[in-house]
C-alpha positions in Angstrom: 0.0 0.0 0.0 1.4 3.4 -1.0 1.7 6.3 1.5 -1.2 7.9 -0.5 -3.4 4.9 0.4 -2.0 4.6 4.0 -2.8 8.2 4.8 -6.4 7.8 3.6 -6.9 4.5 5.4 -5.7 6.1 8.6 -8.2 9.0 8.2 -11.0 6.5 7.5 -10.1 4.7 10.7 -9.9 8.0 12.6 -13.3 9.1 11.4 -14.7 5.6 12.0 -14.1 6.0 15.8 -16.4 9.1 15.9 -20.0 8.3 16.6 -21.9 11.1 14.9 -21.4 13.9 12.4 -21.2 16.5 15.2 -18.0 14.8 16.4 -16.8 14.3 12.8 -17.2 18.0 12.0 -15.3 18.8 15.2 -12.5 16.5 14.0 -12.6 18.2 10.6 -12.2 21.6 12.3 -9.3 20.3 14.3 -7.6 19.2 11.1 -8.1 22.7 9.8 -6.4 24.1 12.9 -3.4 21.8 12.2 -2.7 23.4 8.9 0.6 25.3 8.6 0.0 29.0 8.5 -0.3 30.2 4.9 2.2 33.0 4.0 0.2 36.3 3.6 1.7 36.6 0.1 -0.6 33.8 -1.0 -3.8 35.3 0.5 -4.9 37.2 -2.6 -7.2 36.7 -5.6 -4.5 34.7 -7.5 -4.7 31.9 -5.0 -8.4 32.0 -4.2 -10.2 28.9 -5.2 -13.1 29.8 -7.5 -16.4 28.0 -6.7 -16.1 28.1 -2.9 -18.7 29.9 -0.9 -16.1 31.0 1.7 -12.6 32.1 1.0 -10.1 29.3 0.4 -6.6 30.0 -0.7 -4.3 27.3 -2.1 -0.7 27.4 -3.1 1.5 24.6 -4.3 5.2 24.1 -4.9 7.2 21.3 -6.4 10.0 20.0 -4.1 12.0 17.5 -6.0 9.4 15.2 -7.6 6.7 15.8 -5.0 4.1 18.5 -4.6 3.7 20.5 -1.4 0.3 22.1 -0.8 -0.3 25.1 1.4 -3.9 26.3 2.2 -6.1 28.4 4.4 -9.7 29.5 4.7 -11.7 32.1 6.5 -14.3 29.4 7.5 -13.8 26.5 9.9 -15.5 23.7 7.9 -13.9 24.8 4.6 -10.5 25.0 6.3 -11.1 21.5 7.6 -12.0 20.2 4.2 -9.0 21.7 2.5 -6.8 20.4 5.4 -8.1 16.9 4.8 -7.2 17.2 1.1 -3.8 18.6 2.0 -3.2 15.8 4.5 -3.8 13.2 1.8 -2.2 15.0 -1.3 0.7 16.9 0.2 4.1 15.3 -0.5 2.7 13.0 -3.2 4.0 12.8 -6.8 1.9 14.7 -9.4 0.9 11.4 -11.0 -0.6 10.2 -7.7 -2.5 13.4 -7.2 -3.9 13.2 -10.8 -4.6 9.5 -11.0 -4.6 8.0 -7.5 -7.8 6.6 -6.0 -9.0 9.3 -3.6 -11.4 7.1 -1.6 -11.3 8.9 1.8 -14.1 11.4 1.0 -16.6 8.6 0.1 -15.5 6.2 2.8 -16.0 8.7 5.6 -19.3 9.9 4.1 -18.1 13.5 3.8 -19.7 14.4 0.5 -23.1 13.1 1.7 -23.0 15.3 4.8 -22.0 18.6 3.1 -24.4 21.3 1.9 -24.5 21.6 -1.9 -22.4 24.8 -1.7 -19.7 23.0 0.4 -19.8 20.0 -1.9 -19.2 22.3 -4.8 -16.3 23.9 -2.9 -14.8 20.5 -2.2 -14.9 19.7 -5.9 -13.3 23.1 -6.7 -10.5 22.5 -4.1 -9.7 19.1 -5.6 -9.9 20.4 -9.1 -7.4 23.2 -8.3 -5.0 20.7 -6.5 -5.1 18.5 -9.6 -4.5 21.5 -11.8 -1.3 22.2 -9.9 -0.3 18.6 -10.2 -0.9 18.6 -14.0 1.1 21.8 -14.4 4.0 20.4 -12.4 3.8 17.1 -14.3 3.8 18.9 -17.6 6.7 21.1 -16.5 8.9 18.2 -15.4 8.1 16.2 -18.5 9.2 19.1 -20.7 12.3 19.9 -18.7 
């Protein structure tokens, strides 16, 4: 099992210990609090994820052959959602981000417990993270 799968499996187990969605949302908020602070230079329109109801900023850098993601939000739940994605996708190779099986969202039941606006935001976050991965993959292949 790859680290990509291991991280997701651990999150599925962590969420599985929580009895109801009130506890799961609290855990999601805690994940958001664990995000590294995002440099103020990236808290502008250029890094704002389109399609999110709240403000969510995302920045990515390529370190060697792996992508590092940095994010923040002005809303607790959105910050928790982006933190969940960062936890899974940070430090992965671009190919894994693009083509890996991201099963954690379905297995913990997150999508089913989000409002339509938040579900759209989740999709937009993932789309932007994959766009960074595609850009870095293309850049490394053309180097």
